[in-house]
CHARMM-style PDB file with segment names, atoms N, HN, CA, C and O in Angstrom:
ATOM      1  N   UNK     1      89.494 108.567  17.947  1.00  0.00      PROA
ATOM      2  CA  UNK     1      90.848 108.074  17.981  1.00  0.00      PROA
ATOM      3  C   UNK     1      91.132 107.156  16.785  1.00  0.00      PROA
ATOM      4  O   UNK     1      92.229 107.185  16.226  1.00  0.00      PROA
ATOM      5  N   UNK     2      90.165 106.360  16.403  1.00  0.00      PROA
ATOM      6  HN  UNK     2      89.274 106.336  16.857  1.00  0.00      PROA
ATOM      7  CA  UNK     2      90.366 105.462  15.266  1.00  0.00      PROA
ATOM      8  C   UNK     2      89.780 106.009  13.967  1.00  0.00      PROA
ATOM      9  O   UNK     2      90.150 105.558  12.883  1.00  0.00      PROA
ATOM     10  N   UNK     3      88.876 106.971  14.065  1.00  0.00      PROA
ATOM     11  HN  UNK     3      88.576 107.338  14.946  1.00  0.00      PROA
ATOM     12  CA  UNK     3      88.250 107.562  12.885  1.00  0.00      PROA
ATOM     13  C   UNK     3      88.690 109.017  12.779  1.00  0.00      PROA
ATOM     14  O   UNK     3      88.623 109.746  13.768  1.00  0.00      PROA
ATOM     15  N   UNK     4      89.141 109.459  11.601  1.00  0.00      PROA
ATOM     16  HN  UNK     4      89.196 108.867  10.797  1.00  0.00      PROA
ATOM     17  CA  UNK     4      89.561 110.849  11.445  1.00  0.00      PROA
ATOM     18  C   UNK     4      88.443 111.823  11.855  1.00  0.00      PROA
ATOM     19  O   UNK     4      87.278 111.626  11.512  1.00  0.00      PROA
ATOM     20  N   UNK     5      88.820 112.868  12.590  1.00  0.00      PROA
ATOM     21  HN  UNK     5      89.767 113.028  12.869  1.00  0.00      PROA
ATOM     22  CA  UNK     5      87.864 113.888  13.002  1.00  0.00      PROA
ATOM     23  C   UNK     5      87.058 113.544  14.240  1.00  0.00      PROA
ATOM     24  O   UNK     5      86.173 114.311  14.621  1.00  0.00      PROA
ATOM     25  N   UNK     6      87.336 112.413  14.882  1.00  0.00      PROA
ATOM     26  HN  UNK     6      88.055 111.790  14.573  1.00  0.00      PROA
ATOM     27  CA  UNK     6      86.596 112.024  16.086  1.00  0.00      PROA
ATOM     28  C   UNK     6      87.566 111.881  17.264  1.00  0.00      PROA
ATOM     29  O   UNK     6      88.781 111.811  17.079  1.00  0.00      PROA
ATOM     30  N   UNK     7      87.021 111.839  18.446  1.00  0.00      PROA
ATOM     31  HN  UNK     7      86.034 111.895  18.596  1.00  0.00      PROA
ATOM     32  CA  UNK     7      87.814 111.607  19.648  1.00  0.00      PROA
ATOM     33  C   UNK     7      87.290 110.373  20.368  1.00  0.00      PROA
ATOM     34  O   UNK     7      86.236 109.838  20.025  1.00  0.00      PROA
ATOM     35  N   UNK     8      88.036 109.933  21.362  1.00  0.00      PROA
ATOM     36  HN  UNK     8      88.892 110.368  21.641  1.00  0.00      PROA
ATOM     37  CA  UNK     8      87.629 108.765  22.139  1.00  0.00      PROA
ATOM     38  C   UNK     8      87.932 109.032  23.605  1.00  0.00      PROA
ATOM     39  O   UNK     8      88.793 109.847  23.936  1.00  0.00      PROA
ATOM     40  N   UNK     9      87.217 108.337  24.478  1.00  0.00      PROA
ATOM     41  HN  UNK     9      86.517 107.675  24.210  1.00  0.00      PROA
ATOM     42  CA  UNK     9      87.512 108.379  25.896  1.00  0.00      PROA
ATOM     43  C   UNK     9      88.642 107.389  26.139  1.00  0.00      PROA
ATOM     44  O   UNK     9      88.570 106.227  25.740  1.00  0.00      PROA
ATOM     45  N   UNK    10      89.679 107.872  26.797  1.00  0.00      PROA
ATOM     46  HN  UNK    10      89.737 108.816  27.121  1.00  0.00      PROA
ATOM     47  CA  UNK    10      90.925 107.138  26.904  1.00  0.00      PROA
ATOM     48  C   UNK    10      91.451 107.247  28.326  1.00  0.00      PROA
ATOM     49  O   UNK    10      91.247 108.265  28.987  1.00  0.00      PROA
ATOM     50  N   UNK    11      92.134 106.195  28.807  1.00  0.00      PROA
ATOM     51  HN  UNK    11      92.300 105.368  28.269  1.00  0.00      PROA
ATOM     52  CA  UNK    11      92.758 106.272  30.122  1.00  0.00      PROA
ATOM     53  C   UNK    11      94.028 105.423  30.177  1.00  0.00      PROA
ATOM     54  O   UNK    11      94.156 104.406  29.494  1.00  0.00      PROA
ATOM     55  N   UNK    12      94.952 105.876  31.007  1.00  0.00      PROA
ATOM     56  HN  UNK    12      94.848 106.702  31.561  1.00  0.00      PROA
ATOM     57  CA  UNK    12      96.160 105.123  31.330  1.00  0.00      PROA
ATOM     58  C   UNK    12      96.089 104.768  32.804  1.00  0.00      PROA
ATOM     59  O   UNK    12      95.613 105.561  33.616  1.00  0.00      PROA
ATOM     60  N   UNK    13      96.557 103.587  33.150  1.00  0.00      PROA
ATOM     61  HN  UNK    13      96.943 102.942  32.490  1.00  0.00      PROA
ATOM     62  CA  UNK    13      96.646 103.215  34.560  1.00  0.00      PROA
ATOM     63  C   UNK    13      98.014 102.592  34.804  1.00  0.00      PROA
ATOM     64  O   UNK    13      98.617 101.994  33.913  1.00  0.00      PROA
ATOM     65  N   UNK    14      98.482 102.750  36.036  1.00  0.00      PROA
ATOM     66  HN  UNK    14      97.992 103.236  36.760  1.00  0.00      PROA
ATOM     67  CA  UNK    14      99.803 102.264  36.422  1.00  0.00      PROA
ATOM     68  C   UNK    14      99.672 101.417  37.683  1.00  0.00      PROA
ATOM     69  O   UNK    14      99.057 101.833  38.665  1.00  0.00      PROA
ATOM     70  N   UNK    15     100.250 100.243  37.642  1.00  0.00      PROA
ATOM     71  HN  UNK    15     100.750  99.905  36.844  1.00  0.00      PROA
ATOM     72  CA  UNK    15     100.272  99.352  38.801  1.00  0.00      PROA
ATOM     73  C   UNK    15     101.717  99.275  39.288  1.00  0.00      PROA
ATOM     74  O   UNK    15     102.590  98.767  38.583  1.00  0.00      PROA
ATOM     75  N   UNK    16     101.960  99.773  40.478  1.00  0.00      PROA
ATOM     76  HN  UNK    16     101.251 100.185  41.050  1.00  0.00      PROA
ATOM     77  CA  UNK    16     103.291  99.780  41.052  1.00  0.00      PROA
ATOM     78  C   UNK    16     103.491  98.490  41.844  1.00  0.00      PROA
ATOM     79  O   UNK    16     103.054  98.370  42.988  1.00  0.00      PROA
ATOM     80  N   UNK    17     104.161  97.529  41.209  1.00  0.00      PROA
ATOM     81  HN  UNK    17     104.517  97.626  40.279  1.00  0.00      PROA
ATOM     82  CA  UNK    17     104.415  96.239  41.837  1.00  0.00      PROA
ATOM     83  C   UNK    17     105.483  96.367  42.912  1.00  0.00      PROA
ATOM     84  O   UNK    17     105.413  95.703  43.946  1.00  0.00      PROA
ATOM     85  N   UNK    18     106.478  97.228  42.666  1.00  0.00      PROA
ATOM     86  HN  UNK    18     106.535  97.768  41.826  1.00  0.00      PROA
ATOM     87  CA  UNK    18     107.534  97.527  43.628  1.00  0.00      PROA
ATOM     88  C   UNK    18     108.166  98.839  43.179  1.00  0.00      PROA
ATOM     89  O   UNK    18     107.739  99.414  42.178  1.00  0.00      PROA
ATOM     90  N   UNK    19     109.177  99.324  43.902  1.00  0.00      PROA
ATOM     91  HN  UNK    19     109.524  98.856  44.716  1.00  0.00      PROA
ATOM     92  CA  UNK    19     109.830 100.567  43.497  1.00  0.00      PROA
ATOM     93  C   UNK    19     110.617 100.390  42.193  1.00  0.00      PROA
ATOM     94  O   UNK    19     111.014 101.376  41.571  1.00  0.00      PROA
ATOM     95  N   UNK    20     110.841  99.149  41.781  1.00  0.00      PROA
ATOM     96  HN  UNK    20     110.518  98.349  42.286  1.00  0.00      PROA
ATOM     97  CA  UNK    20     111.603  98.864  40.570  1.00  0.00      PROA
ATOM     98  C   UNK    20     110.790  98.203  39.458  1.00  0.00      PROA
ATOM     99  O   UNK    20     111.347  97.807  38.434  1.00  0.00      PROA
ATOM    100  N   UNK    21     109.469  98.082  39.656  1.00  0.00      PROA
ATOM    101  HN  UNK    21     109.017  98.403  40.487  1.00  0.00      PROA
ATOM    102  CA  UNK    21     108.645  97.343  38.675  1.00  0.00      PROA
ATOM    103  C   UNK    21     107.270  97.999  38.562  1.00  0.00      PROA
ATOM    104  O   UNK    21     106.523  98.083  39.537  1.00  0.00      PROA
ATOM    105  N   UNK    22     106.951  98.466  37.345  1.00  0.00      PROA
ATOM    106  HN  UNK    22     107.558  98.398  36.553  1.00  0.00      PROA
ATOM    107  CA  UNK    22     105.671  99.135  37.081  1.00  0.00      PROA
ATOM    108  C   UNK    22     105.021  98.492  35.853  1.00  0.00      PROA
ATOM    109  O   UNK    22     105.701  98.171  34.879  1.00  0.00      PROA
ATOM    110  N   UNK    23     103.706  98.308  35.908  1.00  0.00      PROA
ATOM    111  HN  UNK    23     103.152  98.568  36.699  1.00  0.00      PROA
ATOM    112  CA  UNK    23     102.943  97.843  34.750  1.00  0.00      PROA
ATOM    113  C   UNK    23     102.011  98.979  34.336  1.00  0.00      PROA
ATOM    114  O   UNK    23     101.230  99.479  35.145  1.00  0.00      PROA
ATOM    115  N   UNK    24     102.102  99.381  33.061  1.00  0.00      PROA
ATOM    116  HN  UNK    24     102.736  98.974  32.404  1.00  0.00      PROA
ATOM    117  CA  UNK    24     101.270 100.456  32.519  1.00  0.00      PROA
ATOM    118  C   UNK    24     100.265  99.857  31.538  1.00  0.00      PROA
ATOM    119  O   UNK    24     100.610  98.985  30.741  1.00  0.00      PROA
ATOM    120  N   UNK    25      99.018 100.332  31.601  1.00  0.00      PROA
ATOM    121  HN  UNK    25      98.738 101.041  32.248  1.00  0.00      PROA
ATOM    122  CA  UNK    25      97.956  99.844  30.717  1.00  0.00      PROA
ATOM    123  C   UNK    25      97.237 101.037  30.095  1.00  0.00      PROA
ATOM    124  O   UNK    25      96.882 101.989  30.790  1.00  0.00      PROA
ATOM    125  N   UNK    26      97.021 100.979  28.773  1.00  0.00      PROA
ATOM    126  HN  UNK    26      97.309 100.205  28.208  1.00  0.00      PROA
ATOM    127  CA  UNK    26      96.256 102.010  28.060  1.00  0.00      PROA
ATOM    128  C   UNK    26      94.961 101.387  27.558  1.00  0.00      PROA
ATOM    129  O   UNK    26      94.959 100.298  26.984  1.00  0.00      PROA
ATOM    130  N   UNK    27      93.845 102.107  27.787  1.00  0.00      PROA
ATOM    131  HN  UNK    27      93.846 102.992  28.254  1.00  0.00      PROA
ATOM    132  CA  UNK    27      92.524 101.606  27.403  1.00  0.00      PROA
ATOM    133  C   UNK    27      91.708 102.713  26.747  1.00  0.00      PROA
ATOM    134  O   UNK    27      91.928 103.898  26.999  1.00  0.00      PROA
ATOM    135  N   UNK    28      90.768 102.311  25.906  1.00  0.00      PROA
ATOM    136  HN  UNK    28      90.589 101.349  25.701  1.00  0.00      PROA
ATOM    137  CA  UNK    28      89.806 103.253  25.340  1.00  0.00      PROA
ATOM    138  C   UNK    28      88.410 102.655  25.447  1.00  0.00      PROA
ATOM    139  O   UNK    28      88.237 101.436  25.444  1.00  0.00      PROA
ATOM    140  N   UNK    29      87.425 103.530  25.542  1.00  0.00      PROA
ATOM    141  HN  UNK    29      87.565 104.520  25.545  1.00  0.00      PROA
ATOM    142  CA  UNK    29      86.036 103.086  25.680  1.00  0.00      PROA
ATOM    143  C   UNK    29      85.439 102.912  24.288  1.00  0.00      PROA
ATOM    144  O   UNK    29      85.537 103.811  23.453  1.00  0.00      PROA
ATOM    145  N   UNK    30      84.819 101.755  24.033  1.00  0.00      PROA
ATOM    146  HN  UNK    30      84.740 101.024  24.711  1.00  0.00      PROA
ATOM    147  CA  UNK    30      84.198 101.518  22.726  1.00  0.00      PROA
ATOM    148  C   UNK    30      82.775 102.099  22.697  1.00  0.00      PROA
ATOM    149  O   UNK    30      82.323 102.684  23.681  1.00  0.00      PROA
ATOM    150  N   UNK    31      82.088 101.937  21.587  1.00  0.00      PROA
ATOM    151  HN  UNK    31      82.456 101.462  20.788  1.00  0.00      PROA
ATOM    152  CA  UNK    31      80.746 102.508  21.408  1.00  0.00      PROA
ATOM    153  C   UNK    31      79.718 101.912  22.365  1.00  0.00      PROA
ATOM    154  O   UNK    31      78.695 102.537  22.644  1.00  0.00      PROA
ATOM    155  N   UNK    32      79.985 100.701  22.872  1.00  0.00      PROA
ATOM    156  HN  UNK    32      80.816 100.193  22.645  1.00  0.00      PROA
ATOM    157  CA  UNK    32      79.079 100.060  23.826  1.00  0.00      PROA
ATOM    158  C   UNK    32      79.388 100.462  25.269  1.00  0.00      PROA
ATOM    159  O   UNK    32      78.703 100.030  26.195  1.00  0.00      PROA
ATOM    160  N   UNK    33      80.424 101.292  25.459  1.00  0.00      PROA
ATOM    161  HN  UNK    33      80.981 101.643  24.706  1.00  0.00      PROA
ATOM    162  CA  UNK    33      80.791 101.753  26.794  1.00  0.00      PROA
ATOM    163  C   UNK    33      81.738 100.834  27.543  1.00  0.00      PROA
ATOM    164  O   UNK    33      81.964 101.019  28.739  1.00  0.00      PROA
ATOM    165  N   UNK    34      82.294  99.847  26.859  1.00  0.00      PROA
ATOM    166  HN  UNK    34      82.111  99.696  25.887  1.00  0.00      PROA
ATOM    167  CA  UNK    34      83.230  98.913  27.486  1.00  0.00      PROA
ATOM    168  C   UNK    34      84.662  99.420  27.309  1.00  0.00      PROA
ATOM    169  O   UNK    34      84.996  99.993  26.272  1.00  0.00      PROA
ATOM    170  N   UNK    35      85.505  99.207  28.321  1.00  0.00      PROA
ATOM    171  HN  UNK    35      85.233  98.741  29.163  1.00  0.00      PROA
ATOM    172  CA  UNK    35      86.912  99.575  28.229  1.00  0.00      PROA
ATOM    173  C   UNK    35      87.673  98.465  27.518  1.00  0.00      PROA
ATOM    174  O   UNK    35      87.604  97.301  27.913  1.00  0.00      PROA
ATOM    175  N   UNK    36      88.397  98.833  26.471  1.00  0.00      PROA
ATOM    176  HN  UNK    36      88.453  99.779  26.150  1.00  0.00      PROA
ATOM    177  CA  UNK    36      89.178  97.890  25.674  1.00  0.00      PROA
ATOM    178  C   UNK    36      90.663  98.203  25.877  1.00  0.00      PROA
ATOM    179  O   UNK    36      91.105  99.319  25.604  1.00  0.00      PROA
ATOM    180  N   UNK    37      91.429  97.223  26.354  1.00  0.00      PROA
ATOM    181  HN  UNK    37      91.070  96.317  26.577  1.00  0.00      PROA
ATOM    182  CA  UNK    37      92.873  97.397  26.525  1.00  0.00      PROA
ATOM    183  C   UNK    37      93.548  97.254  25.172  1.00  0.00      PROA
ATOM    184  O   UNK    37      93.342  96.263  24.471  1.00  0.00      PROA
ATOM    185  N   UNK    38      94.363  98.255  24.799  1.00  0.00      PROA
ATOM    186  HN  UNK    38      94.530  99.060  25.368  1.00  0.00      PROA
ATOM    187  CA  UNK    38      95.079  98.160  23.533  1.00  0.00      PROA
ATOM    188  C   UNK    38      96.594  98.197  23.709  1.00  0.00      PROA
ATOM    189  O   UNK    38      97.328  98.025  22.736  1.00  0.00      PROA
ATOM    190  N   UNK    39      97.077  98.418  24.937  1.00  0.00      PROA
ATOM    191  HN  UNK    39      96.480  98.557  25.728  1.00  0.00      PROA
ATOM    192  CA  UNK    39      98.509  98.412  25.168  1.00  0.00      PROA
ATOM    193  C   UNK    39      98.785  98.129  26.632  1.00  0.00      PROA
ATOM    194  O   UNK    39      98.150  98.696  27.521  1.00  0.00      PROA
ATOM    195  N   UNK    40      99.737  97.249  26.866  1.00  0.00      PROA
ATOM    196  HN  UNK    40     100.253  96.789  26.143  1.00  0.00      PROA
ATOM    197  CA  UNK    40     100.227  96.991  28.212  1.00  0.00      PROA
ATOM    198  C   UNK    40     101.742  96.960  28.132  1.00  0.00      PROA
ATOM    199  O   UNK    40     102.313  96.313  27.254  1.00  0.00      PROA
ATOM    200  N   UNK    41     102.387  97.659  29.046  1.00  0.00      PROA
ATOM    201  HN  UNK    41     101.924  98.185  29.759  1.00  0.00      PROA
ATOM    202  CA  UNK    41     103.845  97.686  29.071  1.00  0.00      PROA
ATOM    203  C   UNK    41     104.356  97.405  30.464  1.00  0.00      PROA
ATOM    204  O   UNK    41     103.722  97.762  31.458  1.00  0.00      PROA
ATOM    205  N   UNK    42     105.495  96.770  30.528  1.00  0.00      PROA
ATOM    206  HN  UNK    42     106.010  96.480  29.721  1.00  0.00      PROA
ATOM    207  CA  UNK    42     106.110  96.436  31.807  1.00  0.00      PROA
ATOM    208  C   UNK    42     107.456  97.144  31.879  1.00  0.00      PROA
ATOM    209  O   UNK    42     108.281  97.026  30.973  1.00  0.00      PROA
ATOM    210  N   UNK    43     107.666  97.876  32.959  1.00  0.00      PROA
ATOM    211  HN  UNK    43     106.996  97.971  33.695  1.00  0.00      PROA
ATOM    212  CA  UNK    43     108.883  98.643  33.149  1.00  0.00      PROA
ATOM    213  C   UNK    43     109.612  98.122  34.377  1.00  0.00      PROA
ATOM    214  O   UNK    43     109.039  98.001  35.460  1.00  0.00      PROA
ATOM    215  N   UNK    44     110.891  97.818  34.183  1.00  0.00      PROA
ATOM    216  HN  UNK    44     111.357  97.917  33.304  1.00  0.00      PROA
ATOM    217  CA  UNK    44     111.710  97.353  35.302  1.00  0.00      PROA
ATOM    218  C   UNK    44     112.983  98.179  35.346  1.00  0.00      PROA
ATOM    219  O   UNK    44     113.628  98.410  34.323  1.00  0.00      PROA
ATOM    220  N   UNK    45     113.340  98.628  36.568  1.00  0.00      PROA
ATOM    221  HN  UNK    45     112.817  98.440  37.399  1.00  0.00      PROA
ATOM    222  CA  UNK    45     114.560  99.389  36.747  1.00  0.00      PROA
ATOM    223  C   UNK    45     115.749  98.458  36.567  1.00  0.00      PROA
ATOM    224  O   UNK    45     115.801  97.370  37.140  1.00  0.00      PROA
ATOM    225  N   UNK    46     116.683  98.899  35.775  1.00  0.00      PROA
ATOM    226  HN  UNK    46     116.641  99.783  35.309  1.00  0.00      PROA
ATOM    227  CA  UNK    46     117.882  98.123  35.535  1.00  0.00      PROA
ATOM    228  C   UNK    46     118.909  98.435  36.613  1.00  0.00      PROA
ATOM    229  O   UNK    46     119.210  99.601  36.864  1.00  0.00      PROA
ATOM    230  N   UNK    47     119.432  97.431  37.233  1.00  0.00      PROA
ATOM    231  HN  UNK    47     119.187  96.483  37.029  1.00  0.00      PROA
ATOM    232  CA  UNK    47     120.424  97.609  38.288  1.00  0.00      PROA
ATOM    233  C   UNK    47     121.773  97.954  37.668  1.00  0.00      PROA
ATOM    234  O   UNK    47     122.184  97.348  36.679  1.00  0.00      PROA
ATOM    235  N   UNK    48     122.441  98.909  38.243  1.00  0.00      PROA
ATOM    236  HN  UNK    48     122.107  99.401  39.047  1.00  0.00      PROA
ATOM    237  CA  UNK    48     123.753  99.334  37.768  1.00  0.00      PROA
ATOM    238  C   UNK    48     124.788  98.297  38.184  1.00  0.00      PROA
ATOM    239  O   UNK    48     124.713  97.739  39.279  1.00  0.00      PROA
ATOM    240  N   UNK    49     125.755  98.041  37.304  1.00  0.00      PROA
ATOM    241  HN  UNK    49     125.816  98.494  36.415  1.00  0.00      PROA
ATOM    242  CA  UNK    49     126.831  97.090  37.617  1.00  0.00      PROA
ATOM    243  C   UNK    49     127.775  97.631  38.682  1.00  0.00      PROA
ATOM    244  O   UNK    49     128.499  96.861  39.313  1.00  0.00      PROA
ATOM    245  N   UNK    50     127.778  98.959  38.893  1.00  0.00      PROA
ATOM    246  HN  UNK    50     127.190  99.585  38.380  1.00  0.00      PROA
ATOM    247  CA  UNK    50     128.701  99.573  39.836  1.00  0.00      PROA
ATOM    248  C   UNK    50     128.194  99.516  41.282  1.00  0.00      PROA
ATOM    249  O   UNK    50     128.909  99.949  42.186  1.00  0.00      PROA
ATOM    250  N   UNK    51     127.003  99.005  41.528  1.00  0.00      PROA
ATOM    251  HN  UNK    51     126.422  98.653  40.795  1.00  0.00      PROA
ATOM    252  CA  UNK    51     126.462  98.961  42.890  1.00  0.00      PROA
ATOM    253  C   UNK    51     126.815  97.699  43.599  1.00  0.00      PROA
ATOM    254  OT1 UNK    51     126.432  97.511  44.754  1.00  0.00      PROA
TER     255      UNK     51
END
């Protein structure tokens, strides 16, 4: 993933805090076998003004 011509072990995980709030995390395994988090995102549903 970081070196041309190579691949990496990669995973995404999702934590559903509520029906309107999700936390997503992306990780890859390093050469020592440890999972390294390289991205975390927080998603929240936007409430419509018409409701």
